VEXDREN-2710 file (C-alpha; in Angstrom, 1 decimal):
% VEXDREN-2710
k/r/px/py/pz
1/MET/43.7/-23.1/-20.6
2/SER/44.1/-19.9/-18.7
3/GLU/40.7/-18.2/-18.0
4/THR/41.2/-15.4/-20.2
5/SER/42.2/-17.4/-23.4
6/ARG/39.1/-19.5/-23.1
7/PRO/37.1/-19.6/-26.8
8/GLN/33.4/-17.7/-25.9
9/GLY/30.8/-20.4/-26.6
10/ARG/26.4/-20.0/-26.3
11/THR/24.5/-21.9/-24.3
12/ALA/20.9/-22.7/-24.9
13/LEU/17.8/-23.6/-23.7
14/ALA/15.7/-25.4/-26.4
15/GLY/11.9/-26.2/-25.6
16/GLN/8.9/-26.8/-27.3
17/ASP/9.5/-27.0/-31.3
18/ASP/7.7/-23.9/-31.2
19/GLU/9.2/-22.0/-28.4
20/PRO/12.6/-19.6/-29.5
21/ARG/15.6/-20.6/-27.6
22/VAL/17.4/-18.6/-24.9
23/ASP/20.9/-18.0/-25.6
24/MET/23.2/-16.7/-23.6
25/PRO/27.4/-16.5/-23.1
26/GLU/29.7/-19.4/-22.1
27/PRO/31.4/-17.8/-18.6
28/HIS/34.8/-17.2/-18.7
29/VAL/35.1/-18.4/-14.7
30/THR/34.1/-20.7/-12.8
31/GLU/33.9/-21.8/-8.8
32/ARG/36.9/-23.4/-7.1
33/PRO/38.8/-23.5/-3.9
34/ALA/40.4/-21.0/-2.5
35/THR/44.1/-22.0/-0.6
36/ASP/43.1/-21.1/2.9
37/ALA/44.2/-22.0/6.6
38/ASP/43.0/-22.2/10.3
39/GLY/42.1/-18.7/11.4
40/TRP/42.7/-19.0/14.7
41/ARG/46.3/-20.6/14.5
42/ILE/47.3/-17.6/12.5
43/ALA/45.7/-15.2/15.3
44/GLY/47.4/-16.6/17.8
45/LEU/50.6/-16.5/15.7
46/SER/49.7/-12.9/15.5
47/THR/49.1/-11.8/18.8
48/LEU/52.6/-13.4/19.9
49/ALA/54.2/-11.3/17.0
50/VAL/52.7/-8.4/17.7
51/LEU/53.1/-8.4/22.1
52/GLY/56.9/-10.0/21.2
53/GLY/57.6/-6.9/18.8
54/ILE/56.1/-4.4/21.5
55/ALA/58.6/-6.0/24.2
56/LEU/61.0/-6.2/21.9
57/PHE/60.9/-2.3/21.4
58/CYS/60.5/-1.4/25.2
59/VAL/63.4/-3.5/25.7
60/GLY/65.6/-1.9/23.3
61/VAL/65.2/1.5/24.2
62/ALA/65.7/0.1/27.6
63/VAL/69.0/-0.7/26.8
64/ALA/69.8/1.7/23.6
65/SER/70.1/-1.5/21.1
66/TRP/68.9/-0.2/17.9
67/PRO/69.1/-3.2/16.0
68/LEU/66.9/-4.7/18.6
69/VAL/64.3/-2.2/18.0
70/LEU/64.4/-2.4/14.3
71/VAL/64.0/-6.2/14.8
72/SER/61.2/-5.4/17.4
73/ILE/59.4/-3.4/14.8
74/LEU/59.9/-5.7/12.4
75/LEU/58.0/-8.8/14.4
76/PHE/55.3/-6.2/14.9
77/LEU/54.3/-5.2/11.4
78/THR/54.6/-9.2/10.6
79/GLY/52.1/-9.2/13.2
80/LEU/49.9/-6.7/11.8
81/GLY/50.5/-8.6/8.3
82/LEU/49.1/-11.8/9.7
83/ALA/46.2/-10.3/10.5
84/CYS/45.4/-8.3/7.6
85/GLY/44.7/-12.5/6.3
86/LEU/42.5/-13.1/8.8
87/THR/38.9/-13.2/7.3
88/ALA/35.8/-14.3/9.3
89/VAL/33.2/-16.4/7.4
90/ALA/29.8/-16.7/8.2
91/PRO/27.0/-19.5/7.3
92/GLY/25.3/-18.9/4.5
93/GLU/28.2/-16.5/3.2
94/ALA/31.0/-17.3/1.2
95/ARG/34.2/-15.1/0.3
96/VAL/35.8/-14.8/-3.8
97/VAL/39.5/-14.0/-2.8
98/GLN/41.2/-11.8/-5.7
99/LEU/44.9/-11.0/-5.6
100/LEU/45.9/-8.0/-8.0
101/GLY/42.8/-8.8/-9.9
102/ARG/43.2/-12.1/-10.7
103/TYR/40.4/-15.0/-9.0
104/GLN/42.7/-16.8/-6.5
105/GLY/39.4/-18.9/-5.4
106/THR/36.4/-19.0/-2.8
107/ILE/35.9/-19.8/0.4
108/ARG/32.8/-21.7/1.6
109/THR/34.2/-22.7/5.4
110/ASP/32.6/-20.6/8.1
111/GLY/34.4/-19.8/10.6
112/LEU/37.3/-17.8/10.9
113/ARG/39.9/-18.3/8.1
114/TRP/43.1/-17.0/6.8
115/VAL/44.3/-16.2/3.5
116/ASN/47.2/-14.0/1.5
117/PRO/47.1/-10.7/3.0
118/LEU/47.6/-9.0/0.0
119/THR/44.4/-10.8/-1.5
120/GLY/40.6/-8.6/-1.8
121/ARG/38.1/-10.4/-0.4
122/ARG/34.4/-9.9/-1.5
123/LYS/31.3/-11.0/0.5
124/VAL/28.9/-13.1/-1.4
125/SER/25.5/-14.4/0.5
126/THR/24.5/-18.1/-0.7
127/ARG/21.3/-18.0/1.2
128/ILE/17.8/-18.7/-0.8
129/ARG/16.5/-15.4/-1.9
130/ASN/13.0/-14.7/-2.8
131/HIS/12.4/-11.8/-5.9
132/GLU/8.9/-10.5/-6.4
133/THR/8.3/-9.3/-10.0
134/GLY/6.2/-6.1/-10.4
135/THR/2.2/-6.5/-12.0
136/ALA/3.6/-6.3/-15.9
137/LYS/0.7/-5.6/-18.5
138/VAL/1.7/-7.8/-21.4
139/ASN/-0.6/-9.4/-24.4
140/ASP/-1.7/-13.3/-24.2
141/LEU/-0.9/-15.4/-27.2
142/ASP/-4.3/-14.1/-28.6
143/GLY/-3.6/-10.4/-27.8
144/ASN/-6.0/-10.1/-24.7
145/PRO/-4.1/-7.6/-22.6
146/ILE/-3.7/-9.6/-19.2
147/GLU/-1.9/-8.7/-16.0
148/ILE/0.6/-11.0/-14.5
149/ALA/3.0/-11.6/-11.8
150/ALA/5.4/-14.1/-10.4
151/VAL/7.7/-15.2/-7.4
152/VAL/11.3/-17.0/-7.9
153/VAL/13.2/-18.6/-5.6
154/TRP/17.0/-18.8/-6.1
155/GLN/20.1/-19.2/-5.0
156/VAL/24.1/-18.1/-6.1
157/GLU/25.8/-21.5/-6.7
158/ASP/28.5/-20.4/-8.1
159/THR/29.9/-17.6/-6.9
160/ALA/33.0/-16.9/-9.2
161/LYS/30.3/-16.4/-11.6
162/ALA/28.2/-13.9/-10.0
163/VAL/30.8/-11.8/-8.9
164/PHE/33.0/-11.8/-12.8
165/GLU/30.4/-12.5/-15.1
166/VAL/27.9/-9.8/-14.4
167/ASP/28.2/-6.0/-13.0
168/ASP/24.9/-6.8/-10.4
169/PHE/24.0/-10.8/-10.2
170/VAL/21.1/-9.1/-8.1
171/GLU/19.6/-6.7/-10.7
172/PHE/20.6/-9.7/-13.1
173/VAL/18.5/-11.7/-11.8
174/ALA/15.8/-9.5/-11.3
175/ILE/15.5/-8.0/-15.1
176/GLN/15.6/-11.9/-16.6
177/THR/12.8/-13.1/-14.5
178/GLU/10.7/-10.1/-15.3
179/THR/12.2/-10.8/-18.9
180/ALA/11.1/-14.3/-19.0
181/VAL/7.6/-14.1/-17.4
182/ARG/6.6/-11.4/-20.4
183/HIS/7.6/-14.0/-22.7
184/ILE/6.2/-16.9/-21.4
185/ALA/2.4/-14.7/-20.9
186/ASN/3.2/-14.1/-24.8
187/GLY/3.7/-17.6/-25.3
188/TYR/0.2/-19.2/-24.3
189/PRO/-3.5/-17.9/-24.5
190/TYR/-5.5/-17.0/-21.1
191/ASP/-7.8/-19.6/-21.7
192/ALA/-7.4/-22.9/-23.6
193/HIS/-9.7/-23.1/-27.3
194/SER/-9.3/-26.2/-28.1
195/GLU/-8.9/-30.1/-26.0
196/GLY/-5.0/-30.6/-25.6
197/GLN/-4.0/-26.3/-25.8
198/LEU/-1.9/-25.4/-23.0
199/SER/-3.4/-22.0/-21.4
200/LEU/-2.0/-19.8/-18.5
201/ARG/-4.5/-20.1/-16.3
202/ASP/-5.8/-24.5/-16.7
203/ASN/-2.2/-25.4/-16.9
204/ALA/-0.4/-23.8/-13.8
205/GLU/2.1/-26.6/-13.1
206/GLU/3.2/-27.1/-16.8
207/ILE/3.5/-23.4/-16.9
208/THR/5.5/-22.6/-14.0
209/ALA/7.8/-25.0/-14.9
210/LYS/8.7/-23.7/-18.0
211/LEU/9.3/-21.0/-16.6
212/SER/11.5/-21.9/-13.8
213/ALA/13.2/-23.4/-17.1
214/GLU/13.8/-20.4/-18.6
215/ILE/14.3/-18.6/-16.1
216/GLY/17.0/-20.7/-15.3
217/ALA/19.1/-20.7/-18.6
218/ARG/18.7/-16.9/-18.6
219/VAL/20.4/-16.9/-15.7
220/ALA/23.0/-19.7/-15.4
221/SER/25.5/-17.5/-16.7
222/ALA/25.6/-15.7/-13.6
223/GLY/26.1/-18.6/-11.7
224/VAL/22.2/-18.7/-9.8
225/ARG/20.2/-21.6/-9.3
226/ILE/16.9/-21.6/-9.7
227/VAL/14.3/-23.2/-7.2
228/GLU/11.4/-22.5/-7.8
229/SER/8.8/-20.2/-9.4
230/ARG/5.3/-19.2/-9.3
231/ILE/2.7/-17.0/-10.8
232/THR/1.4/-15.0/-8.2
233/ARG/-1.1/-12.9/-9.7
234/LEU/-3.1/-13.9/-13.4
235/SER/-6.1/-12.0/-14.8
236/TYR/-8.0/-10.4/-17.4
237/ALA/-6.6/-6.2/-17.2
238/PRO/-9.6/-4.2/-16.2
239/GLU/-9.9/-2.5/-19.6
240/ILE/-11.5/-5.8/-20.5
241/ALA/-11.9/-7.5/-17.5
242/GLN/-16.0/-7.6/-17.6
243/ALA/-16.6/-8.4/-21.7
244/MET/-14.1/-11.4/-20.4
245/LEU/-16.2/-12.1/-17.6
246/ARG/-19.3/-11.6/-20.0
247/ARG/-17.8/-14.4/-22.2
248/GLN/-16.8/-16.5/-19.6
249/GLN/-20.1/-16.5/-18.0
250/ALA/-22.1/-17.1/-21.7
251/SER/-19.6/-20.4/-21.9
252/ALA/-20.3/-21.8/-18.7
253/ILE/-24.3/-21.3/-19.5
254/VAL/-23.7/-23.0/-22.7
255/ALA/-21.9/-25.6/-20.8
256/ALA/-24.5/-26.3/-18.6
257/ARG/-27.3/-25.8/-21.1
258/ALA/-26.0/-28.9/-23.1
259/ARG/-25.2/-30.9/-19.7
260/ILE/-29.2/-30.4/-18.7
261/VAL/-29.9/-31.0/-23.0
262/GLU/-27.9/-34.4/-22.7
263/GLY/-29.6/-35.8/-19.5
264/ALA/-32.8/-34.5/-20.2
265/VAL/-33.2/-36.7/-23.5
266/GLY/-31.4/-39.4/-21.9
267/MET/-34.6/-39.4/-19.0
268/VAL/-37.5/-39.0/-22.4
269/ARG/-35.9/-42.1/-23.8
270/SER/-35.6/-43.7/-20.4
271/ALA/-39.8/-42.5/-19.7
272/LEU/-40.6/-43.7/-23.4
273/ASP/-39.0/-46.5/-23.3
274/ARG/-40.2/-47.8/-19.7
275/LEU/-44.1/-47.0/-20.5
276/ALA/-43.6/-49.8/-23.8
277/GLU/-42.3/-52.2/-22.0
278/GLU/-44.5/-52.2/-19.1
279/ASP/-47.6/-51.6/-21.9
280/VAL/-48.8/-49.1/-19.7
281/VAL/-50.2/-47.1/-22.9
282/ASP/-49.8/-47.3/-26.7
283/LEU/-49.2/-44.0/-28.6
284/ASP/-48.6/-43.0/-31.8
285/GLU/-45.6/-41.1/-33.2
286/GLU/-47.7/-37.6/-32.7
287/ARG/-48.4/-38.6/-29.1
288/LYS/-44.9/-39.5/-28.6
289/ALA/-43.8/-36.3/-30.3
290/THR/-45.7/-34.4/-28.1
291/MET/-44.8/-36.0/-25.0
292/VAL/-41.5/-35.3/-26.1
293/SER/-41.6/-31.8/-26.1
294/ASN/-43.5/-31.5/-23.1
295/LEU/-41.8/-33.5/-20.8
296/LEU/-38.3/-31.6/-22.5
297/VAL/-39.8/-28.1/-22.4
298/VAL/-40.0/-29.3/-18.3
299/LEU/-36.8/-31.0/-18.0
300/CYS/-34.8/-27.9/-20.0
301/GLY/-36.9/-25.4/-18.7
302/ASP/-35.3/-22.5/-16.3
303/ARG/-38.2/-21.8/-14.3
304/ASP/-41.3/-24.4/-13.1
305/ALA/-43.5/-25.4/-15.2
306/GLN/-47.1/-24.5/-15.0
307/PRO/-49.1/-28.0/-15.5
308/VAL/-52.1/-28.2/-17.5
309/VAL/-54.6/-30.7/-16.3
310/ASN/-56.7/-32.2/-19.8
311/THR/-60.4/-32.8/-18.5
312/GLY/-60.8/-34.9/-21.5
313/SER/-59.3/-37.7/-23.7
314/LEU/-55.4/-38.3/-24.5
315/TYR/-56.7/-36.9/-28.4
316/GLN/-58.6/-34.0/-27.3
END
């Protein structure tokens, strides 16, 4: 089946059940090796043809032999034509070869190569690149405005797709990356509200893995491979940052108080058990309740307790 007669299809990335699918068109052309040859040999032949043509032209003019002049001109033009097919390919680069608009293949072998002089050769970098998104203000799953930015490491994997499937694959990667970052930010809360729930702040590894997968699905049609992606900035928007900070502080205080109370209750229970085991003093229920109350005040208070010395009996 030819490149232009392939039926169009769809590729998709299926995430979790609650995540939408990412659909991109099926590419019409994929990379294949181009027919090329060692450029140094052709360069030598081209040089000999040009020099031979010049020499024959001088001889033909000298002896007034017009057939010899015609042969020298043809030899000279042949040498120039061969030289037009020489292509220098640097490491980390490739050449996409086209003949009259039709894709002929890709040259990935570095060095001096030779292809059909009538072909066009487009340079495509296959080096690893970075793209950092700008800081975007979006709403998380709870509707809170947040600021988020990410950096993506990517590389052209299929030069044919990169050249023929999109207008500008660099701009395509930039736009699709920003789209994926916004989609991921909309799909998860900034902070988790229940155990096991993924959040942007607490599950960085899982979120970046999902971000890489989504960006990879979006740019696969352009022949681009995502090496890695990382969230470089994540914070609440300035208009709610103070309110969210107070909420986080309140949650931290409540959690700390709960831990303190849990420890204090354990210490009080241990004290009562030790007193009962060693028969230090016999306390009735009312005295135990008073002792528990006093110990909890001392252990759970955020200030140093002021002791009151009782000079009377235990019941006065």
